[in-house]
N, C-alpha and C positions, 0 to 999 in steps of 0.2 A: 375554445379551441379555434384557431384560425385555420383557413385553407392550406397555408404553408405548413401546418403541423401534420398534415396527411399527404405525404409525397405520392407521386404519380403511381408507382408500383403498388403501394398500399391502396390507393384508390381502385386500381385494377382488380386487386384481390377482393375488395369490398364488393365491387360491382359484379364480379363473378359469383361470389357466394350469395349476393342478393338474388341473383338469377337462379342458382342452384346450390342451396345451402348444404347439399350432400356431396358437392364435388370434392374429389380426392385430393390430397396434397400432390400427388404425381401430375394429375390434370392440371391443377393450378400452377404447378411449375412449368409444365408445357406452354400454358397460355401466357405465362409472365416472362419466360426465359430464364427462370431461377431453378436451382436444384430443389429437390424434394425437401431436403433438410432446411434450405433457406426459406422456403414458403412455410414450412411448420414453424420456424423461429418467428417469422413475420406474423403469422396467424395468432401465436401465443401472445405476442406483443399487442396486437390489435384487441385480443380478449382482455388483456390486463388494462388497457386503456379505456375499456367499456364500450369499444366500437363494435365488437362482436359478443354476444351473450349466448352461451351454449354452443350449439352447432349451427345456428341460424344467424346469418348476418343482419344486424341492425344498422341500417344505412340511414344516417341523418343527413339529408341532401344539403342542409345548411352547412354542415361540418365539412363536407367534401367539396363545397364550392358550387353546388347545383341547386340553389333555392327557388328557382323560377321553374314552375310546372305549367305547361299549356297543352291544349287539345288543338290539333290542327286537322281541319277538315280538307281534303284535296278532292279535286275533280280534274279530269282531263281537259286541257284546252281544246284539243281536237278529239271529239268523241269517237272518230273512226281509228284512232290509234290503239295499238295492242294494249291490253289490260295488264301491264307488267310494272306498275308503279312499286309494288312491294320489292321486286327484284332490283329495280334501279335504285332504291332507297336503303337496302340492306346494309350497306357499308357505313352509313351515317349513325355514328355511336349515340348521338343525342336522342335519337328515336328509340324509346323503350318498348313501345307496343305498336302494333299496326292491325286495325280491325277493319275487315270488309263490311260495309253497311248498306242497308237499303235507304233510298231517299235521293236528295239531290246530289250529295257527295258520294264518291266511290269508296273512299277509306277515311278513317279517323286515326290520327297518330297521337300518341301520348309522347311528349318530349320534355326534357329537363335540361336546363341551361343555367349559367351563372348570372347573367345580366340581361336586361332588355336589348342591349346592343348585340349580345350574342344570340338572342332569339331572332333579331332582325337579319343577322347574318345566316342563321340556320333556315330561316324561310326562304331567303334568296337561293340557298344551295338546294333546298327541296324543290323549288319551282324549276330551277335549272336542270337537275338531274333527272326529274320525272316529267317535265314539260306539262305541269299542272298549275291551276290556280288554287290558292289557299284562302281559308277563312280560319281565324285564330281566336281561341278562347283562353284567356289567362286564368290560372287558378289562383284565388285570393288566399285560401286556407284549406286545409285537408283534415276535417274532424276525424276521419278514419279511412283507412285504405287497406286493401288485401285481407279483408276479414275472412275467417275460417268459415267453411260451409256449416 
């Protein structure tokens, strides 16, 4: 399956369900601008295509065009600036997670993008938006992720 096989609205539904697999069709509709019945039809189609199993979104980032995962450590360029990086970065969709950490960096971001060029662009946007320096580690493979407790 290629990236073009999963259109933008379906990708949005998959992303929302990956974040909250219990999200109602009504809430999915509000988030995507679709009617509840239209979302229901799309979810059923995504289930029949094997992209959603049960009521939990199974997101293969290679299939939706986001095969490159990286961890980006950030630290403020000016340590006296306010600690508001999470707020400044909240609207950047490629950032999946943001953790406040102890050590040299202030935060570690988990990001997913389609290509190395997209990562380069994302890093520039992160640096600009939050006035930070970055250190990036690219994930080569993911033997497991989001393991149950």
